[in-house]
C-alpha positions in Angstrom: -110.3 54.3 76.7 -108.2 55.7 79.5 -104.7 57.1 79.0 -102.1 55.4 81.3 -98.6 56.7 82.1 -96.0 54.0 82.4 -92.5 54.4 83.7 -91.3 50.9 84.5 -91.3 47.4 83.3 -94.4 47.7 81.1 -92.7 50.2 78.8 -91.5 49.1 75.4 -88.8 46.5 75.7 -89.7 45.9 79.4 -90.4 42.4 80.8 -94.1 43.4 81.5 -94.9 45.1 78.2 -96.9 42.1 77.1 -99.5 43.0 79.8 -100.6 45.9 77.6 -102.0 43.4 75.1 -101.2 45.6 72.2 -102.5 48.9 73.7 -101.6 51.9 71.5 -98.6 54.0 72.4 -99.6 57.6 72.4 -96.1 59.0 72.9 -93.1 59.5 75.1 -93.9 62.1 77.8 -92.8 63.5 81.1 -94.7 64.3 84.2 -95.0 67.8 85.5 -92.1 68.6 87.8 -94.1 67.7 90.9 -92.9 64.2 91.9 -90.4 62.2 93.9 -89.2 59.2 91.9 -88.3 56.1 93.9 -86.7 52.8 93.2 -88.5 50.1 95.2 -85.9 47.6 96.1 -84.4 48.1 92.6 -87.3 46.0 91.3 -89.6 48.8 90.0 -90.1 52.5 90.1 -92.7 54.5 92.1 -93.9 58.1 91.7 -94.9 60.1 94.7 -96.4 63.6 94.7 -94.5 66.4 96.4 -91.1 66.5 94.8 -89.7 68.5 91.9 -88.8 65.8 89.4 -90.2 65.6 85.9 -90.2 61.9 85.2 -89.9 60.3 81.8 -92.3 57.6 80.6 -94.7 56.4 78.0 -98.4 57.2 77.6 -100.7 54.4 76.4 -104.3 54.3 75.3 -105.3 51.2 77.4 -108.7 49.5 77.0 -110.5 49.3 80.4 -110.6 45.5 80.1 -106.8 45.4 79.7 -106.4 47.7 82.6 -108.7 45.7 84.8 -107.8 42.2 83.9 -104.1 42.4 82.9 -102.2 45.4 84.0 -103.6 46.3 87.4 -103.6 42.7 88.8 -99.8 42.5 88.1 -99.0 45.7 90.0 -97.1 45.2 93.3 -98.6 46.0 96.7 -96.4 49.1 97.1 -98.3 50.9 94.3 -101.8 52.0 93.7 -103.7 53.6 90.8 -103.7 57.4 90.9 -104.0 60.4 88.7 -100.9 62.4 87.9 -100.2 65.6 86.0 -98.1 65.6 82.8 -95.7 68.3 81.6 -98.4 69.8 79.3 -100.8 70.2 82.3 -103.1 67.3 81.3 -104.0 64.5 83.7 -103.6 60.8 83.3 -103.8 57.6 85.2 -100.6 56.2 86.6 -99.4 53.8 89.3 -98.1 55.8 92.3 -96.6 55.0 95.6 -99.3 53.6 97.9 -100.1 56.2 100.6 -101.0 53.6 103.3 -98.0 51.3 102.6 -95.8 50.7 105.6 -92.3 51.1 104.4 -89.7 48.6 105.3 -86.4 50.4 106.0 -84.4 51.0 102.9 -87.0 49.7 100.4 -87.7 53.1 98.8 -84.6 54.9 97.4 -85.0 58.4 96.0 -83.8 58.3 92.4 -85.4 61.6 91.4 -82.1 62.9 90.0 -82.3 60.2 87.2 -86.0 61.1 86.3 -86.1 57.9 84.2 -86.2 54.2 85.2 -84.0 53.3 82.2 -81.4 56.0 83.3 -81.4 54.7 86.8 -80.9 51.1 85.7 -78.1 52.1 83.4 -76.4 53.8 86.4 -76.5 50.5 88.1 -75.1 48.7 85.1 -78.1 46.5 84.7 -79.8 48.2 81.6 -83.5 48.2 81.3 
């Protein structure tokens, strides 16, 4: 089964966690310090290669069927499936900012300084 890095609503306690259909949590991890971290309209986060943020998230062992039939169909148009590097140098699947997405002005806000969706939401006073 593929490992999938999650850093938004599908993490434990998030509104989309049910989409994992019981997939096993491998652990709490961080990306390598190689990414920009964006808020997309304050609705969900997006990773983008090229920055220097090490972003916190959760790593799950997700069955292919769950990935194909539950998790990926629920992802927004601004994201695409990619491969990222974790802090330990290993690679994993993750949703990343879609390269070909035409950005409406102000939709993507750089929140790299927070390096965590939960921390960013807490800074807004909305919690996770």
